[in-house]
Structure formats: structure tokens, C-alpha cells
Phi, psi and omega in degrees: 000130180284150180248133180298134179274127178269137179274125178249134175293316174223138177275132177236175176298327177293323177303318183293319177297320178296320178300315179300315182299326180275347184085015177273126181290148183256130179259136184215135176222159173276158168202152186226355183215166186298311187297312180292320180297324178299318180292313182298314179297316181295335179281352174101018179295146181279315184230132171254124176260117170276089190275154173290358170297349170304330177302324180276301192279335180260326185251348175082015178284157180287327181233177177276354189295323187289337187295141185260167177297318178300319180292321177297320178296320177300311181295317182296320178300319180297319180292314183300324179294344185265340195264149174245333190234320189293153169277131182254116179252133186243129177292134165281122186284164179305133178091354183261357182211349186284335189288314177195158184300327179293319177296320178299316180296316179300319180295315181295320179296318178299317179299313183294316183285318189269338180253334185082010177299163186260342182195165176240158176237140182228140176272141173118166181246241186304329183294341178245015182304314182295323178293319178299313181298319180298319180291316179297323179296338177273001178087016181260121179295141182234134170253133178273172181208117182233170182093231173287116179247102188302334179292345179255023187301325182285339173285316180286321180081359183197157176263024183288168181301136180262166171060033174280333178272149187301319183296314179291323178298317179296319178296320179296317179298319178294320179295321179298316178296322178296318179298320177295312181297325180292334178118008177299145181270350181188169181220135168265131173248121184245126170051062174231164180303141184300320181297320178293317180299319178297318179298317179296314181300325180281345183269347182238156181267350180268156182296140175243120182254129184254149166223107188070033183234020175081185187262356185274009179263183188269352180185177184228148173226141173224160172284126186305314183295332178285312184290337176273356179074024175282331171264155181222350180275338187265114186223061177288161182301325187282351186272123170254123178269121181269347175213173174235066185291335178301313180289317181297317181289322177299317179294317181296315180293321177298321178294321177299315179301314180298318182293323177292314182297323183274000181068019176284333178241130358275149176271185184300324183283349182255022178235160177260000000 
């Protein structure tokens, strides 16, 4: 059964909770710069995630670990200047919150004050509980992130599906309930079995956004560059490419090179 979409002038954390209560799915994409964020916001996306995946798609690093807090603030500031409607959630990068709750709070405050973002996202469960509480007590909305947590890639050693074994699945369910009780407004579940993700989404009252977590959650998130086909080496099962911009852009740039070399560009009408 389809659910009527409510028009929001601005999306807030309360909007997302209301969407879940109504059964309206939540749309979420990443963005890292003004131009792309302007397009994404104008297309009607509910949530823009300024993800630490900028480390991969914008800077070319192999993992999300190298990106710094200053760099995240730079990307988030660019996105915030572009948006009129979307909720902007900013990843706390690796090393900015794991050491102690005071450091986590300082990092979150910097993001909110210097970028104008609306909320922060943190990876982990019970191990970051104190940091989450410290940030929430300062009035900063927090989104959790469970399952495959890319900042812990060297601990896992692989990007394979998480929580397939009963013990890890049980821990994930407990962590999700803990995040809700702590006061998080939502949770991202990454690359876990669809049945488990559905169970988690039904067990909490806050929105659960999936990436590689099946259709039984409250919304979906993808990396913008992946879904637009700007990247082409990354082909996980959960990724649907809505365009093939890698090929289109390569062809367009190649045509430009040919036109310049052949003196076809600029023509008479393209000169002053």
C-alpha cells in the first residue's frame, strides 16, 4: 500500500520520526560540495549525509580513516550553503570522538558551529555510549551507525556482510536499543542481513536507514557518486546505478578535446 508523501518546508529530526510513524520511506544521499548538494536538495531528498566517504570519492583514499575534522567541516559548510529543505547530517571522522567523551563533544560542537550542519553521525554501539550522551546533553542531534562500520575496517579486515552469526546479530540488536534509549534520532544499518535489519527497524521507534540492509527498514542511503555511476570499480549487490555518468562524462570530455584540437571549438557564434 502506498503512503501519501507529506510536503515539508524543512526536514527536521522530528520530520523523520513522523515519517516512520506514517510508514513513509525516508530518502538519503551523500553530498560533499555546493553544486551537487544544490541539485540533490532541489530534487527533493530528505536527508543529505556529508559522509566521511568523502575520503574515498573526493580525495581518493582507500579508506575513510584519513579524512580530518577540518576537512569534514569544509565539506559540510559547502553543502549547508546549498540547501533549502534537506536535513544535513555530518559524519564525525575517525579519531574525533573515540578517545574520550570530552573530545567527542568538542568535535561535534565544532561541526555544528563552523559548518551549520543539523546533526552528527557516529559509528559504534556501547563503546561510544558515553560520547553519544555527552553530545546529546549539549543539544546536538546524533544519528547512530551499526553493522559494517568503515572506520573499523582494519579491525574487521574486510567489507563483507556483518552480523550473520547469532552472537554478533544479538549484539547489534542490543546496540540499536541502546542508541534509541540514549536519545539518538535515527540509526544507519550498513551491510547486514535483510531479515535482521527489518527486525531492528521494527524494534525501535526511531528511523532506521539502510545501505545494503534490505527493504524492511525505514529508508535508504547511497553514496551519490555511486548511484549516479560516476564511479565504476565499486559494484556491490546493494548498489543500483541510476545513471552512467562515468561513460557520459568521459565521452563528453573526449569530444571537447577533439573539438579543441580540430579548431571546431569555439565557432563563430561562440566568440565575442
